[in-house]
C-alpha positions as CSV (number, residue, x, y, z in Angstrom):
1,M,108.3,73.5,60.3
2,N,106.4,71.1,58.6
3,T,105.9,72.4,55.1
4,Q,108.3,73.4,51.9
5,P,109.0,76.9,52.6
6,T,109.9,79.5,49.7
7,V,113.2,81.3,49.1
8,K,114.2,85.0,48.3
9,V,117.2,84.9,46.1
10,G,118.9,88.3,44.6
11,I,120.1,87.7,41.6
12,M,121.2,90.9,39.6
13,N,121.4,94.6,41.0
14,E,121.8,96.8,37.8
15,P,120.6,100.4,36.4
16,S,118.2,98.8,34.4
17,V,117.1,95.4,33.9
18,E,116.4,93.5,30.7
19,F,114.0,90.1,31.1
20,V,111.9,88.0,28.7
21,L,108.7,86.2,30.4
22,N,108.2,82.6,28.7
23,G,104.8,82.2,29.3
24,N,101.9,84.3,30.9
25,Y,103.0,86.2,34.1
26,K,100.3,88.2,36.0
27,V,101.0,91.9,37.5
28,N,98.2,93.3,39.5
29,G,95.9,91.0,37.7
30,S,97.0,91.4,33.9
31,D,98.7,89.1,31.9
32,Y,102.3,90.0,30.4
33,T,104.3,87.7,28.1
34,G,107.5,88.4,26.2
35,P,110.3,91.0,26.3
36,Q,110.6,93.7,29.3
37,S,112.3,96.5,30.3
38,V,112.5,97.9,33.8
39,S,114.8,100.8,35.2
40,C,115.1,103.2,38.2
41,I,113.6,106.7,37.8
42,D,113.6,108.9,41.0
43,G,113.9,105.9,43.0
44,K,111.2,104.2,41.9
45,V,110.9,101.0,39.6
46,S,109.8,102.2,36.2
47,W,108.1,99.7,33.7
48,N,105.5,100.5,31.0
49,S,104.9,103.9,31.8
50,M,104.6,103.2,35.6
51,C,106.6,104.2,38.5
52,C,106.1,102.2,41.7
53,D,108.3,101.1,44.7
54,E,108.2,97.1,43.4
55,L,107.1,94.9,40.8
56,L,105.7,91.4,41.2
57,F,105.6,89.1,38.2
58,E,103.4,86.2,39.1
59,P,103.4,82.9,37.0
60,A,100.1,81.8,35.7
61,D,101.1,78.5,36.0
62,Y,104.3,77.3,37.5
63,E,105.4,74.3,35.8
64,S,105.3,76.0,32.5
65,C,106.4,79.6,32.8
66,S,110.1,80.9,33.1
67,F,111.9,84.2,32.9
68,T,115.1,85.0,31.5
69,L,117.4,87.4,32.9
70,K,119.9,89.4,30.5
71,D,123.4,90.0,31.3
72,V,123.5,88.4,34.7
73,T,127.2,88.6,36.0
74,I,128.5,85.6,37.7
75,G,131.8,84.9,39.9
76,V,131.4,88.4,41.0
77,S,135.1,89.4,42.5
78,F,136.6,85.8,40.9
79,H,138.9,85.7,38.5
80,W,136.5,84.3,35.9
81,K,133.6,86.7,36.4
82,R,131.4,87.4,33.3
83,K,128.0,87.6,32.1
84,E,125.3,85.5,30.9
85,D,121.7,85.3,30.3
86,Q,119.8,82.8,32.5
87,T,116.6,81.5,33.2
88,F,114.3,80.6,36.4
89,K,111.2,79.5,37.5
90,G,109.2,80.9,40.3
91,S,108.0,84.8,40.7
92,L,110.4,87.8,39.7
93,K,110.2,90.5,42.5
94,L,111.8,94.1,41.0
95,I,112.8,96.6,44.1
96,I,115.2,99.8,44.1
97,E,118.5,99.4,46.2
98,D,121.0,102.1,46.0
99,D,119.3,103.7,42.8
100,K,119.7,100.3,41.0
101,V,117.1,97.8,39.9
102,T,117.5,94.8,42.1
103,A,116.1,91.3,40.4
104,I,114.4,88.5,43.2
105,N,113.7,85.3,42.4
106,I,110.9,83.8,44.6
107,L,110.6,79.9,44.8
108,P,110.2,77.0,46.6
109,I,113.1,75.9,48.5
110,E,113.8,72.4,46.7
111,D,113.4,73.8,43.8
112,Y,116.2,76.2,44.3
113,L,118.6,73.4,45.7
114,L,117.8,71.4,42.4
115,S,119.5,74.3,41.0
116,V,122.3,75.1,43.2
117,I,123.3,71.6,42.9
118,S,123.8,72.0,39.1
119,S,125.1,75.2,39.7
120,E,127.9,74.9,42.7
121,M,129.2,71.5,40.7
122,S,128.6,69.5,37.6
123,A,124.9,67.6,37.3
124,N,126.8,64.6,36.3
125,A,128.4,64.2,39.9
126,S,128.2,60.9,41.9
127,L,124.7,60.4,43.4
128,E,126.3,60.4,46.9
129,L,128.3,63.7,46.4
130,L,125.0,65.2,45.6
131,K,122.9,63.8,48.1
132,A,125.8,65.6,50.5
133,H,125.5,68.8,48.7
134,A,122.1,68.6,48.7
135,V,121.9,68.6,52.7
136,I,124.6,71.1,53.1
137,S,123.1,73.7,51.0
138,R,119.6,73.4,52.5
139,S,121.0,73.4,56.1
140,W,123.2,76.8,55.2
141,L,120.0,78.4,53.3
142,L,117.7,77.4,56.3
143,A,120.3,78.4,58.9
144,Q,120.3,81.9,56.9
145,I,116.6,82.5,56.6
146,Q,116.4,81.7,60.3
147,K,119.5,84.5,60.8
148,D,117.2,86.8,59.3
149,T,114.2,86.2,61.5
150,V,116.2,87.1,64.7
151,N,118.3,89.7,63.0
152,E,121.8,88.1,63.3
153,L,123.1,89.4,59.8
154,T,126.7,90.0,60.7
155,Q,129.0,92.2,58.9
156,G,131.8,94.8,60.0
157,F,135.0,95.5,61.5
158,E,136.5,93.6,64.5
159,Q,136.5,95.9,67.6
160,N,140.2,96.8,68.8
161,Q,142.0,100.1,69.7
162,N,145.1,99.7,67.5
163,P,145.2,101.9,64.8
164,D,147.3,100.0,62.4
165,E,145.0,97.3,62.5
166,E,141.8,96.9,60.1
167,I,140.5,93.4,60.5
168,K,136.8,93.2,58.6
169,W,134.6,90.1,57.0
170,W,131.8,90.0,54.8
171,D,128.8,87.6,55.8
172,R,125.6,88.3,53.8
173,D,125.7,91.7,55.0
174,D,124.2,93.4,52.1
175,H,121.2,90.9,51.7
176,V,118.6,92.7,53.6
177,N,115.7,92.7,51.3
178,F,116.2,89.1,50.4
179,D,117.6,85.5,51.8
180,V,120.5,84.8,49.8
181,C,122.1,86.1,46.8
182,A,122.5,83.8,43.7
183,D,126.6,84.0,43.4
184,D,129.4,82.5,45.2
185,H,129.2,85.0,48.1
186,C,126.0,83.0,49.2
187,Q,125.7,79.9,47.3
188,R,125.7,79.6,43.4
189,Y,122.5,79.6,41.9
190,Q,121.7,80.0,38.1
191,G,117.9,78.7,37.7
192,I,117.4,76.5,35.1
193,T,120.3,77.3,33.2
194,R,122.4,74.7,34.1
195,A,121.3,71.7,33.1
196,S,119.9,69.3,35.8
197,T,120.0,65.5,35.3
198,D,117.5,62.6,37.0
199,T,120.8,61.6,39.4
200,V,120.3,65.4,40.6
201,L,116.6,65.1,40.9
202,Q,117.3,61.4,42.4
203,A,119.4,63.4,44.9
204,I,116.8,66.3,45.9
205,K,114.1,63.3,46.3
206,A,116.2,61.0,48.5
207,T,117.1,64.0,51.0
208,W,114.1,66.0,50.8
209,G,114.1,68.2,53.9
210,Q,117.0,66.5,55.4
211,V,119.3,68.9,57.6
212,L,122.5,68.9,59.6
213,M,121.7,69.4,63.3
214,Y,124.1,70.1,66.2
215,G,123.3,70.6,70.0
216,G,119.4,71.2,68.5
217,D,120.4,73.8,66.0
218,L,120.7,74.2,62.8
219,C,123.9,73.9,61.0
220,D,125.7,77.0,59.4
221,A,126.8,74.3,56.6
222,R,129.8,76.2,55.0
223,F,131.9,74.9,51.8
224,S,134.5,75.9,49.6
225,K,136.1,74.2,46.3
226,S,139.4,73.1,48.4
227,C,140.7,73.3,51.9
228,G,144.2,72.1,51.0
229,G,144.6,69.4,53.3
230,V,143.1,70.5,56.8
231,Y,139.7,72.5,57.7
232,E,139.6,75.9,58.4
233,E,137.5,77.2,61.8
234,F,134.7,79.5,61.7
235,E,135.9,82.1,63.6
236,N,139.1,82.6,61.7
237,C,136.9,83.8,58.7
238,W,133.9,85.4,60.1
239,E,132.8,86.6,63.4
240,H,134.1,85.4,66.8
241,K,131.9,82.6,67.0
242,H,132.9,79.2,67.3
243,H,131.0,76.1,65.9
244,G,131.8,72.8,67.4
245,Y,131.3,71.2,64.2
246,L,133.2,73.1,62.3
247,V,136.6,72.3,63.8
248,A,140.0,71.0,62.3
249,R,140.6,68.1,60.7
250,R,142.4,66.3,58.2
251,D,141.2,65.7,54.9
252,S,141.9,62.1,54.9
253,A,140.6,58.9,56.2
254,D,143.1,59.4,59.3
255,E,141.8,62.7,60.2
256,M,142.5,63.3,63.0
257,N,146.5,63.0,62.3
258,F,146.9,66.7,60.9
259,P,149.6,69.0,62.2
260,D,149.6,72.8,64.0
261,L,149.3,75.0,61.0
262,T,148.8,77.6,63.2
263,R,152.6,77.7,63.6
264,E,154.5,79.6,60.9
265,D,157.4,77.2,60.5
266,I,155.1,74.0,60.1
267,A,152.7,75.9,58.2
268,A,155.2,76.9,55.7
269,E,156.2,73.2,55.7
270,W,153.0,71.9,54.8
271,I,152.2,74.7,52.1
272,L,155.1,74.1,50.7
273,S,154.6,70.3,50.4
274,A,151.8,68.5,48.7
275,P,150.5,66.2,51.6
276,E,148.1,63.2,50.9
277,A,144.6,64.7,51.3
278,F,141.1,63.9,49.7
279,C,141.4,66.9,47.8
280,N,144.4,66.6,46.5
281,T,143.9,65.0,43.1
282,R,144.3,65.9,39.6
283,D,141.9,63.2,38.3
284,P,140.2,64.8,35.8
285,E,136.9,62.7,35.8
286,I,136.5,63.7,39.5
287,L,137.3,67.3,39.0
288,S,134.4,67.3,36.4
289,Q,132.0,66.5,38.7
290,V,132.9,69.6,41.2
291,L,134.3,72.2,38.3
292,N,132.2,73.6,36.1
293,D,133.4,74.6,32.6
294,Y,134.4,78.1,33.9
295,D,136.0,76.8,37.2
296,Q,137.8,74.4,35.0
297,E,139.8,77.3,33.7
298,T,141.7,77.0,37.4
299,K,144.2,74.2,36.9
300,D,146.0,74.5,40.1
301,F,144.3,74.7,43.4
302,Y,145.5,72.2,45.9
303,R,149.2,74.4,45.6
304,W,149.4,77.3,43.5
305,K,151.7,80.1,42.7
306,V,151.2,83.9,42.1
307,E,154.1,86.3,41.2
308,Y,154.4,90.1,41.5
309,T,156.8,92.6,40.5
310,Q,157.6,95.4,42.8
311,E,155.8,97.7,40.7
312,Q,152.8,95.5,40.4
313,I,152.1,94.5,44.0
314,S,152.3,98.4,45.5
315,E,150.0,99.6,42.8
316,L,147.6,96.5,43.2
317,I,147.5,96.9,47.4
318,A,147.4,100.4,47.1
319,R,144.3,100.3,44.6
320,R,142.6,97.3,46.2
321,T,142.7,98.6,50.1
322,G,142.7,102.6,49.1
323,T,146.0,102.8,51.2
324,D,149.0,104.3,49.6
325,Y,151.8,102.2,51.6
326,G,154.3,103.2,48.5
327,R,156.9,100.5,47.9
328,I,156.2,97.1,49.9
329,R,158.9,95.9,52.0
330,D,157.3,92.9,53.5
331,L,153.9,90.7,53.6
332,E,154.4,89.7,57.3
333,P,152.1,86.6,58.4
334,V,150.6,87.8,61.8
335,A,147.9,85.0,62.6
336,R,147.0,81.6,61.1
337,G,144.1,79.8,61.6
338,T,143.8,75.9,61.4
339,S,144.4,75.1,57.8
340,G,147.1,77.6,57.9
341,R,145.3,80.4,56.5
342,L,146.4,83.7,57.0
343,Y,143.5,85.6,59.0
344,K,145.8,88.7,60.0
345,L,148.8,90.1,57.7
346,K,151.1,92.7,57.8
347,I,151.5,94.8,54.8
348,V,154.8,96.8,55.7
349,G,155.6,99.8,53.2
350,E,157.6,102.5,52.5
351,K,154.9,105.0,53.8
352,C,153.0,103.4,56.3
353,S,152.4,99.7,57.8
354,K,149.5,98.2,58.6
355,T,147.7,94.7,59.5
356,I,144.6,93.7,57.5
357,G,142.5,90.6,58.1
358,K,140.3,88.6,57.9
359,E,141.1,85.9,55.3
360,L,138.8,87.3,52.6
361,A,140.2,90.8,53.0
362,I,143.7,89.6,52.3
363,R,142.5,87.5,49.4
364,Y,141.1,90.9,48.1
365,A,144.0,92.9,49.0
366,L,146.4,90.8,47.0
367,S,144.6,90.1,43.9
368,E,142.8,91.7,40.9
369,S,139.7,89.6,41.5
370,C,140.2,87.5,44.8
371,L,143.5,85.0,45.6
372,Y,142.6,81.6,45.6
373,S,142.9,81.4,49.5
374,S,145.0,82.9,52.2
375,A,147.1,80.0,52.9
376,F,149.9,81.2,51.3
377,V,153.9,81.8,52.2
378,V,155.5,85.0,50.7
379,E,159.1,84.6,49.0
380,K,161.0,87.9,48.1
381,H,163.5,88.0,45.5
382,D,166.1,90.5,44.8
383,V,166.0,92.4,47.7
384,D,167.8,95.8,47.3
385,G,170.1,97.8,49.5
386,D,167.4,99.5,51.6
387,G,165.5,96.1,51.8
388,Y,162.7,96.5,48.8
389,P,162.2,93.0,47.0
390,D,162.1,93.4,43.0
391,K,160.0,90.6,43.4
392,F,157.4,88.8,45.5
393,V,156.4,85.2,45.0
394,L,153.3,83.8,46.9
395,R,153.0,80.1,47.3
396,G,149.8,78.7,48.6
397,A,147.2,76.0,49.3
398,G,143.7,75.5,48.9
399,W,140.8,77.2,47.0
400,G,138.2,79.2,49.0
401,H,138.0,79.6,52.7
402,G,138.6,76.5,54.0
403,V,135.4,75.8,56.2
404,G,133.0,72.9,56.4
405,L,132.8,70.8,53.3
406,C,135.5,70.4,51.2
407,Q,133.8,70.1,47.9
408,I,136.7,68.4,45.8
409,G,137.6,66.3,48.8
410,A,134.1,65.6,48.9
411,A,133.7,64.3,45.5
412,V,136.8,62.0,46.0
413,M,135.0,60.5,48.8
414,G,132.3,59.8,46.7
415,A,134.5,57.9,43.8
416,K,135.9,56.3,46.5
417,G,132.6,54.4,47.7
418,Y,131.7,56.7,51.0
419,N,128.1,57.3,51.2
420,Y,126.3,60.7,51.6
421,K,126.1,60.5,55.3
422,D,130.2,59.2,55.4
423,I,130.6,62.2,53.7
424,L,128.8,64.8,55.5
425,L,129.8,63.7,59.2
426,H,133.6,63.9,57.9
427,Y,133.7,67.4,57.2
428,F,130.9,68.4,60.1
429,I,132.2,66.9,63.3
430,G,129.5,65.4,65.8
431,A,126.5,67.0,63.8
432,T,123.6,64.8,63.1
433,I,121.3,64.3,60.1
434,E,117.6,65.2,60.7
435,Q,114.6,65.8,58.5
436,Q,113.4,69.4,58.9
437,Y,110.1,69.1,57.0
């Protein structure tokens, strides 16, 4: 691969899409500009009295043209979910999926990365942190495109013979008509809506085409907000596939000094304390580099607490899992990963009991949106004579899946003077940084 590739990014999927063409865009050789509206009629894209399988709006001039999509949902399934108008460069493709209109942005990968770096974190982050994130985001994206070409999209249920277990994961399972989505499910991408800076431009230019490699292959370079002190391994979150560069380490200078958090007693002690780690910080200047305005609504992330009454948790679990357990007697840890994150949790109910996983399924089941992480211990309060608690308290660690780069830890490393290569090789064990194009 010698030239810069393009990327197809799925932005939104709605019954109708309102947008504004800022400049001249061509459709079938004709020019259009200004407000537009597209809807789905009889499984077709309906626009300007025209119905077709797809529409492609191409800018007459890439640099001067843009388009603005109205009411784009951001933070899908997260506690700060909201809608906002977003503006993008490049082409706009509109197709039908599930009787709704999907808007897809097509643009060069380095321009995509310019937005990702400004969307995933503050554009005012340190240069070394931005360089590190540019390499990670580029590596991850190219690895996903490569998966598409060899038909390796992963999704689904873990095969087992136990009817009392439901183990599933999500990993780009619905992205068959574009490379990646624009939300946290893939990489947060908000076009040119988020302000960029000269530092972001410098980070992209300095790392242009650089990727992480391991054993001759592109690294599937994952990242999350806070590992909670120790990294998680890939197979505990997604399919059972081990990556030698995504293994357990302590998020500190003494990276080999980490406890065995797969053991319940050690995990509980770790989670209930606040051990030293790069990502254990409350420094507002450092956090502002990683957390955009809506992310900063989350005040506690290294260690956190969530409380539910019996009525709240039994109703929540039934609604979020689709299984009526009745009153909840217990939430029993079954299996933990290397960061202390649960990837199997047994829900013991009045009507039935079932073990669920992996980590994201657990986080969905125990939150109206998505629990900060699955690294938690359960406290039961005011247990009645039949063994049913009146209240459950979850005390947890970290924010996100904990695999790969820890964004807050990396920000601290940047503030301490580590360069981007040091940061990358701290989180991606044994990887190399190479020029892809």
